[in-house]
N, C-alpha and C positions, 0 to 999 in steps of 0.2 A: 438731606431731603431733596428729592428730585423736583425740578421745575418742569411742568408740562411744556412740550414743544410750543414755542410761540408765545408762552405766557408772559415772557419778559421782553417780547418784541425782537428776539434775536434770530428766530428762524427765518430763512429767506424763502421758505416754501410759500406758495400762494401768490396773490396779485402783488405787483410792485407798488410801492407807495409813491406818491407824487414827488416831483423833483424838489419841492420845498421841504420835504421831510428831512430827518436826520441822516438819511441814506443818500443825500444828494451828491456826495462825493463818490461818483461811480468808480473811481479808481481804487476805492477802499470799501468794497461791499461788506456787509455783515457776514459773519460765519453762519453756515447752515447747520444748526444744531441737530436737526433731524438726520441729515446725511452723515454727520459725524458719529452719532449714536449707531446708525446702521452699519457704518464701516468699522467701528471699534469695539462695540459691546457685543460679545458673543459667548455662548456657553463654553466653559472651559478656558476662556481667555482671562487675562489679567484685569482688563478694564471693566468695572462693574456698573458704572454710570458716568455720564458726561453731562455736565450742566454748563450753560453759557449765561452769564449775566451781563447786562448792558454796562454797568458802571459800579465799581466798588473801590474801597480804599486799598485793600491788599487781599489777593486770593489766598495767600498763605495764612494770614490771620483768620480769614473766614473759614478755611478748611480745618485749621487747628481747632477752632471753636466748635465746628460741627463734629469733629472726631471726639472732642471732650464730652459732648452730649450724647454720643453713641448714635448719631444720625447717619453716619456713613461707614462703609466697610472698606477693606483694602481694594484698591483699584478705582476709587472715586477720583474723578477729574473735574476740576473747577476752572473755567476759563472766563476771563473778563475782556470785553471789548475795549475797556478803558480802566486804568488804575490811577487813582488820585493820590495814593500814599504807598506805592510800591517800594519795597525795601530790598537793598542788596546787603552784602556783608558790612559789618561795622555800622549798621543802621543808615547807610547811604540811601538817598532817595533815588527812585527810578521812575521817571515820568516820560510820557510820549503822547502824541496826538491820538485820538480815538481811532481804532481799527488800523493803526499803522504798524502793529507788531503782534506777537504772540505772547500773551501774559497768562500763565496757567500754573496750577499746583496739582499735585497728585499725592494720594495717601498710600504708603507702602508699609506692610507689617511683616517683615521677614522673620517670623518667630523661630524658624529652624536655624537661623544664622546667629552665632554668638554676637552679643551686643558690641563687643570689642571690635568687630569687623564692620559695624554699621557706618563707620567713618568713611568707608569706600563709596557710599551711596552718592554723594555729590560728584565724585570723580567718575563713577559709572554713568551718571546722568550726562556728564560732559561728553563722554565717549559716545553715548547713544544719540545725543543731540547732533554732534558733529557728523556722525554716520548718517543720520536721517536727513540732515540738510544737504549733505553731499549728494545723496540719491535724488532728493525731491527738488532741490534748487540749483544743483550743479555748482555749488560754491564750496571751496575748500575752507573749512573752519578749523582753526588751530585752538588749542587749549592753553590758557595761562593758568598755572597752578595758583590756587586750588579750584577756582570756580568761574573763571572768565572765558568767554567765547570771543575769539579774534577773527577778523576777516581782513583781507588786504584791499585797500582802496588807494589807487594811484601809487602802488609800490610801498605803501606805508601800512603797518599793522594798526588796526583800530578795534576797539571793543564794540561788539555788536550784541552782546548778551551776557547774562550772568545767571548763576544758580544759587539758591539759598535753601538750606535744609534746617528744619526745626523738629525737635521731638514733639510728639503728640500722643500722649498716653503710651500705649503699647506699640506705637509705630512712629513713622517719620513722615512729615509733610515736606515735599520737595517742590520749591517754586522755580519756575523758569521764565525769564524775560528775554525776548529776542526782538531786536529792531528789524523789521521786514522792509517797509517801503519808505522809511524816513529819507527826506531829501537833505541836502547840505544845510539849507537855512532852517531846518527843523531840529537839528542835532542839539542835544542839551549842552554838550561841550565839544570843542573842535576835535578832540581825540576820539570821539565816538564814531561809529560807522553803522551801516545797515546792509542787509543782503542785497537790496537794490543797488546801492552804491558800489557794492563789490561785484556787480555784473551777474546777479542771479538770473537764470533762464526763466524763472517764474517767481512772482511775489503773491501768488494766489494762496491765501493763508489756510484754506481748507486742506488741500493736499499736503502742505507743509506740516500742519499739525498732525495729520494722520501719519505721515512719514516719521515724524519725531516720536510719536507715541508707540508706533509699532516697533521702532528701533529700541526704545526704552523697554518695552515688553520682552524683546528678544535678549537684550543684555542682562536684564534683571533675572530672567529665567536661567541663563547660563550661570550667573553668579550665585543665585540661590541654590541651584542644583549642585554646585561645588561647595556648599556649606559656607559660602561667603569668602572662600579662599581665592585671592586675586590671581594666583599663579595658574592652577588648573583650569579656571574659568576663562583664561586668556585676557582678563581685564587689565592686569598689571602691564602686560606687554603692549596691549592696544593703547592704553593711556600714555605710556612712554613714547610710543610711535607718533602720537598726535600732539604731544606737549611741546609748545614753543618755548617753554621756560628752560628745558633741559639743554645743556651745552652753552648757556649764556652766563655772563657775570651778572649777578642780581644783588639787590639789597633787600633783606628781610626785616621789616619793621615788626618787632615782636612785642608782646604784652610787657608792661612795665617800662616803657620808653627805652627799650634796648633794641639795637639793630646789629645785624650780621651781614657782612659782604663776603661773597664767595661765588664760585662757579657751581651752578646747579648740575649735579652729576648723576642723580638717580631719584626715583620715587621708590621708597622701600616697601616692604610687605605690609606696613601699617598705613600706607598712603601718605607718608611724610616726605617732604622734599629734602633731599640730602645736599648740603652745601659743603664744598671743599674750600676752606679758607686759606689765606696766605700763610697762616701759621702751621699749615699742614694738618689741620684738624678737619674731620668730616662731621658736620653738625646737622642732625636731623631737625627739621622745622615742622611742627605739627599744626601750628596756627600762626597766622601773621599776614601782613600785607606785603606783597612782593613787587618790587620795582625792577624792571628790566633795564640794566645799565648799558649793556653793549650787545650787538647782534651775535648770534651763534657763529 
């Protein structure tokens, strides 16, 4: 269901509110929903609607619920200025100050792609986000398999974002969280980072969001046009090129309290991380928590 521009107080069109308002932090202005719609929603394009809400628990949960009710179609984008119960993988919490990052979810329904290949969607999103941020923010963003976004702050890799995919009826809802302007004293954990701390040339969230969504539209179109095959679409090669996990010794924490240590040598055609263990075995990992043990 579309929210009329300005109905939730998120459009920055019109007169400025007084400094005592919730927009008094001028370094973190609200997103301009009208301009976002104008720049992203077009006939023949992927994005069908863009909604911005002031505050919610989780954009993923909200969009999954809307999809279940048939209220949205493919290309729906839901953005929150603040998330109070944002989730990452393994139900980890993701919180940040209002308007300090990009917190959004999109609905994709790649009906012409075999469901067996839908597991590439989080990896595709990672490639798209990294590409979009490189163009719009001038920041090199590396990918930690399967769904973390890394930036370099003071010579150290830090997590600045993450991706979460959930089935929603005949489609998939993909959520993205990116720390944009968080300062050192605002980080949830010392190992976190932000685009600002990584030296971004811009932390203006409007062009950053447009850049990321346009990149996602481009990569999704390539992948879908190739029937979801990561080879011909160029996705497998692009992911490998940007993946900071490859070439490193890692520990994979697997379901069932099992772990495997080995060198990450490849991402296979199913999107799995292939580990070469000391026993000479190459073990594909399809799900798990990856810990980087040594640099590449």
